[in-house]
MARKE-377692 format. One line per 10 residues: number of its first residue (from 1); their letters; for each residue x, y, z of N, C-alpha, C. Coordinates in Angstrom, 1 decimal. Each point is the difference from the previous one (the first is absolute). Layout:
% MARKE-377692
NUM	a	X,Y,Z,X,Y,Z,X,Y,Z | ...
***
This chain:
% MARKE-377692
1	xxxxxxxxxx	0.8,-1.2,0.0,-0.8,1.2,0.0,0.9,1.3,0.0 | -0.5,1.0,-0.6,0.7,1.2,0.0,-0.1,0.7,1.3 | 1.0,0.8,0.3,0.0,0.7,1.3,-1.1,1.1,0.1 | -0.6,0.3,-1.2,-1.1,1.0,0.0,-1.3,-0.6,0.3 | -0.1,-1.3,0.0,-1.3,-0.7,0.3,-0.4,0.4,1.4 | -1.3,0.3,0.1,-0.5,0.3,1.3,-0.2,-1.2,0.9 | 0.4,0.1,1.2,0.0,-1.1,1.0,-1.2,0.1,0.9 | -0.5,-1.1,0.5,-1.1,0.0,0.9,0.1,-1.2,1.0 | -0.6,0.1,1.1,0.0,-1.0,1.0,-1.5,-0.2,0.3 | -0.4,-1.3,0.0,-1.4,-0.3,0.5,0.1,-0.8,1.3
11	xxxxxxxxxx	-0.6,0.5,1.0,0.0,-0.7,1.3,-1.3,-0.9,-0.1 | 0.3,-1.3,0.0,-1.1,-0.9,-0.2,-0.4,-0.7,1.3 | -1.2,0.1,0.4,-0.5,-0.5,1.3,-1.3,-0.8,-0.2 | -0.4,-0.7,1.0,-1.1,-0.9,-0.1,-1.3,0.7,-0.2 | -0.3,1.0,0.8,-1.3,0.7,0.0,-0.8,-0.4,1.2 | -0.9,0.8,0.4,-0.9,-0.3,1.2,-1.2,0.8,-0.1 | -1.0,-0.4,0.7,-1.3,0.8,0.1,0.1,1.3,0.8 | 0.8,-0.1,1.0,0.2,1.2,0.9,0.9,1.0,-0.7 | -0.5,1.2,-0.3,0.9,1.0,-0.6,1.2,0.4,0.8 | -0.1,-0.1,1.3,1.1,0.4,0.9,1.3,-1.0,-0.3
21	xxxxxxxxxx	-0.3,-1.2,-0.4,1.0,-1.0,-0.2,1.1,0.5,-1.0 | -0.3,0.9,-0.9,0.9,0.4,-1.0,1.0,1.1,0.5 | -0.3,0.6,1.1,0.8,1.1,0.5,1.5,-0.2,0.0 | 0.5,-1.2,0.5,1.5,-0.2,0.0,0.5,0.0,-1.4 | -0.7,-0.5,-0.9,0.5,-0.1,-1.4,0.0,1.4,-0.6 | -1.0,0.9,0.3,0.0,1.4,-0.5,1.2,0.7,0.6 | 0.4,-0.3,1.3,1.1,0.6,0.6,1.3,-0.4,-0.7 | 0.1,-1.2,-0.4,1.2,-0.5,-0.7,0.0,0.7,-1.4 | -1.1,0.1,-0.6,-0.1,0.7,-1.3,0.5,1.5,0.1 | -0.5,0.7,1.0,0.4,1.4,0.2,1.5,0.1,0.3
31	xxxxxxxxxx	0.5,-0.9,0.8,1.4,0.0,0.3,0.9,-0.2,-1.2 | -0.4,-1.0,-0.9,0.8,-0.2,-1.2,-0.1,1.2,-0.9 | -1.2,0.5,-0.2,-0.1,1.2,-0.8,0.9,1.2,0.4 | 0.0,0.2,1.4,0.9,1.0,0.5,1.5,-0.2,-0.2 | 0.4,-1.3,0.1,1.4,-0.3,-0.2,0.4,-0.1,-1.4 | -0.9,-0.3,-0.9,0.3,-0.2,-1.4,-1.1,0.7,-0.9 | 0.0,1.3,0.0,-1.1,0.7,-0.6,-0.1,-0.2,-1.5 | 1.0,-0.5,-0.7,-0.1,-0.2,-1.4,-0.7,-1.4,-0.4 | -0.3,-0.7,1.0,-0.6,-1.4,-0.2,-1.4,0.0,0.4 | -0.9,-0.5,-0.9,-1.4,-0.1,0.3,-0.1,-1.2,1.0
41	xxxxxxxxxx	-0.9,0.2,1.0,-0.2,-1.1,1.0,-1.5,-0.1,0.1 | -0.5,-1.2,-0.3,-1.4,-0.3,0.0,-0.3,-1.2,0.9 | -1.2,-0.1,0.5,-0.5,-1.1,0.7,-0.9,-0.9,-0.9 | 0.1,-1.3,0.2,-0.9,-0.9,-0.7,-0.3,-1.2,0.9 | -1.2,-0.6,-0.2,-0.5,-1.0,0.9,-0.4,-1.3,-0.7 | 0.2,-1.1,0.7,-0.4,-1.3,-0.6,-1.5,-0.1,-0.1 | -0.7,0.4,1.1,-1.4,-0.1,0.0,-0.6,1.1,1.0 | -1.3,0.1,-0.1,-0.9,0.9,0.8,0.2,1.5,-0.3 | 1.3,0.5,0.1,0.2,1.4,-0.2,0.5,0.3,-1.4 | -0.1,1.3,-0.4,0.3,0.4,-1.3,1.3,0.9,0.0
51	xxxxxxxxxx	0.8,-0.1,-1.0,-0.2,-0.7,-1.2,0.7,-1.4,0.0 | -0.4,-0.9,-0.8,0.7,-1.2,-0.1,1.3,0.2,-0.8 | 0.9,-0.9,0.1,1.4,0.2,-0.6,-0.1,0.3,-1.5 | -0.9,-0.7,-0.7,0.0,0.3,-1.5,-0.4,1.4,-0.3 | -0.9,0.6,0.7,-0.4,1.4,-0.2,1.1,0.9,0.4 | 0.7,-0.3,1.1,1.1,0.9,0.4,1.1,0.0,-1.0 | 0.3,-1.2,-0.6,1.1,0.0,-1.0,-0.5,0.7,-1.3 | -1.2,-0.2,-0.4,-0.6,0.7,-1.2,0.1,1.5,0.2 | -0.4,0.5,1.1,0.1,1.4,0.3,1.4,0.6,-0.2 | 1.0,-0.8,0.6,1.4,0.5,0.0,0.5,-0.1,-1.5
61	xxxxxxxxxx	-0.3,-1.1,-0.7,0.5,-0.1,-1.4,-0.6,1.1,-0.8 | -1.3,0.3,0.2,-0.7,1.0,-0.8,0.7,1.4,0.3 | 0.6,0.2,1.1,0.6,1.3,0.3,1.5,0.0,-0.3 | 0.5,-1.1,-0.7,1.3,0.0,-0.5,1.0,-0.7,0.9 | -0.4,-0.8,1.0,0.9,-0.7,0.8,0.3,-1.4,-0.6 | 1.3,-0.2,-0.3,0.4,-1.2,-0.7,0.7,-1.0,0.9 | 0.5,0.5,1.2,0.7,-0.9,1.0,-0.8,0.0,1.2 | -0.7,-1.1,0.3,-0.9,-0.1,1.2,0.5,-1.1,0.9 | 0.2,0.3,1.2,0.4,-1.0,1.0,-1.2,-0.2,0.9 | -0.4,-1.3,0.2,-1.1,-0.4,0.8,0.6,-0.5,1.3
71	xxxxxxxxxx	-0.4,0.6,1.1,0.5,-0.3,1.4,-1.1,-0.7,0.8 | 0.0,-1.3,0.1,-1.1,-0.6,0.8,0.2,0.2,1.5 | -1.0,0.7,0.6,0.0,0.3,1.4,-0.7,-1.1,0.8 | 0.6,-1.2,-0.2,-0.5,-1.2,0.7,1.1,-0.5,0.9 | -0.3,-0.6,1.1,1.0,-0.5,0.9,0.5,-1.4,-0.4 | -0.7,-0.7,-0.8,0.5,-1.4,-0.3,-0.5,-0.3,-1.4 | 0.6,-1.1,-0.5,-0.3,-0.5,-1.4,-1.1,-1.0,0.2 | -1.2,0.5,0.1,-1.2,-0.9,0.0,-0.5,-0.2,-1.4 | -1.2,-0.6,-0.1,-0.5,-0.4,-1.3,-0.2,1.2,-0.9 | -0.4,1.2,0.6,-0.2,1.1,-0.9,1.3,0.4,-0.7
81	xxxxxxxxxx	1.1,0.0,0.7,1.3,0.4,-0.7,0.6,-1.2,-0.8 | -0.2,-1.2,0.4,0.5,-1.1,-0.7,-0.8,-0.4,-1.3 | -1.3,0.2,0.1,-0.9,-0.4,-1.1,-0.7,1.1,-0.8 | -0.7,0.8,0.8,-0.8,1.1,-0.6,0.8,1.1,-0.7 | 1.0,0.5,0.7,0.8,1.1,-0.5,0.7,-0.3,-1.3 | 0.7,-1.2,-0.1,0.6,-0.3,-1.3,-0.9,0.0,-1.2 | -1.2,-0.5,0.2,-1.0,0.0,-1.0,-0.5,1.4,-0.4 | -0.2,0.8,1.0,-0.4,1.4,-0.2,1.1,0.7,-0.8 | 1.3,-0.1,0.5,1.1,0.7,-0.7,0.2,-0.5,-1.4 | -0.2,-1.3,-0.3,0.1,-0.5,-1.4,-1.0,0.7,-0.9
91	xxxxxxxxxx	-1.3,0.1,0.5,-1.0,0.6,-0.8,0.3,1.5,-0.2 | 0.5,0.7,1.1,0.3,1.4,-0.2,1.2,0.2,-0.9 | 1.0,-0.8,0.1,1.1,0.1,-1.0,-0.4,-0.2,-1.4 | -1.0,-0.9,-0.2,-0.5,-0.2,-1.4,-0.8,1.2,-0.5 | -0.6,0.7,0.9,-0.7,1.2,-0.4,0.9,1.2,-0.2 | 1.2,0.0,0.6,0.9,1.2,-0.1,1.4,-0.5,-0.3 | 0.2,-0.6,-1.2,1.3,-0.5,-0.3,1.1,1.0,-0.1 | -0.3,1.2,-0.1,1.1,1.1,0.0,0.5,0.4,1.4 | -0.7,-0.5,1.0,0.4,0.4,1.4,0.8,-1.1,0.6 | 1.0,0.4,0.8,0.8,-0.9,0.8,-0.6,-0.1,1.4
101	xxxxxxxxxx	-0.6,-1.1,0.3,-0.6,-0.1,1.3,0.8,-1.0,0.9 | 0.5,0.5,1.1,0.9,-0.8,0.8,-0.7,-0.3,1.3 | 0.1,-1.2,0.5,-0.6,-0.4,1.3,1.0,-0.1,1.1 | -0.2,0.7,1.1,0.9,-0.1,1.1,-0.5,-1.2,0.9 | 0.8,-0.5,0.9,-0.4,-1.0,1.0,-1.0,0.6,0.9 | -0.8,-0.9,0.7,-0.9,0.5,1.0,0.8,0.6,1.1 | -0.5,1.1,0.7,0.7,0.7,1.0,0.5,-1.0,1.1 | -0.8,-1.0,0.3,0.3,-1.0,1.0,1.2,-0.9,-0.4 | 0.4,0.1,-1.2,1.2,-0.8,-0.5,1.3,0.8,0.0 | -0.1,1.2,0.5,1.1,0.9,0.0,0.6,0.1,1.4
111	xxxxxxxxxx	1.3,-0.5,0.1,0.6,-0.1,1.3,0.1,1.4,0.7 | 0.3,1.1,-0.7,0.1,1.3,0.6,-1.3,0.4,0.7 | -1.1,-0.4,-0.6,-1.3,0.4,0.5,-0.3,-0.9,1.2 | 0.3,-1.3,0.0,-0.3,-0.9,1.1,0.9,0.5,1.2 | 1.3,0.4,-0.3,0.9,0.4,1.0,-0.6,1.3,0.7 | -0.5,0.9,-0.8,-0.6,1.3,0.5,-1.2,-0.3,0.9 | -0.8,-0.9,-0.4,-1.2,-0.4,0.8,0.5,-0.7,1.3 | 1.0,-0.9,-0.1,0.5,-0.6,1.2,0.6,1.0,1.0 | 0.8,0.9,-0.6,0.6,1.0,0.9,-1.0,0.9,0.7 | -1.1,0.4,-0.7,-1.0,0.7,0.6,-0.7,-0.8,1.1
121	xxxxxxx	-0.3,-1.2,-0.3,-0.7,-0.9,1.0,0.9,-0.1,1.3 | 1.3,-0.2,-0.2,0.9,-0.1,1.2,-0.1,1.2,0.8 | 0.1,1.2,-0.7,-0.1,1.3,0.7,-1.3,0.2,0.7 | -1.1,-0.3,-0.7,-1.3,0.2,0.5,-0.3,-0.9,1.2 | 0.5,-1.2,-0.1,-0.3,-0.9,1.1,0.8,0.3,1.3 | 1.1,0.8,-0.2,0.9,0.3,1.1,-0.6,1.2,0.8 | -1.0,0.6,-0.4,-0.5,1.2,0.7,-1.2,-0.4,0.9
***
């Protein structure tokens, strides 16, 4: 890809009926936008909430984003990430062959994140 291609990150989460559930993900979205203002940062959901991943990708591609990174905000590799997400991404890549769509590991598979959670828990339990 050319360095002039617009880059985007999609924070991909499960979705929930309670609208308050999304607040931590919106905070992550705001923080990334503040730290990397040239990168579009969108939320997408597997179910219940809007938009689904395919619509989020379509919106970004329509606005000129050719490099899209999907970040699954899941703690573990369950059935949704092992089975559902690969099928969804295959269909999306077929619809947008000019876009480079990269999938990151689930946040629960990232040692730095697990270490940060563990450190916080050790500190919180000590008080």
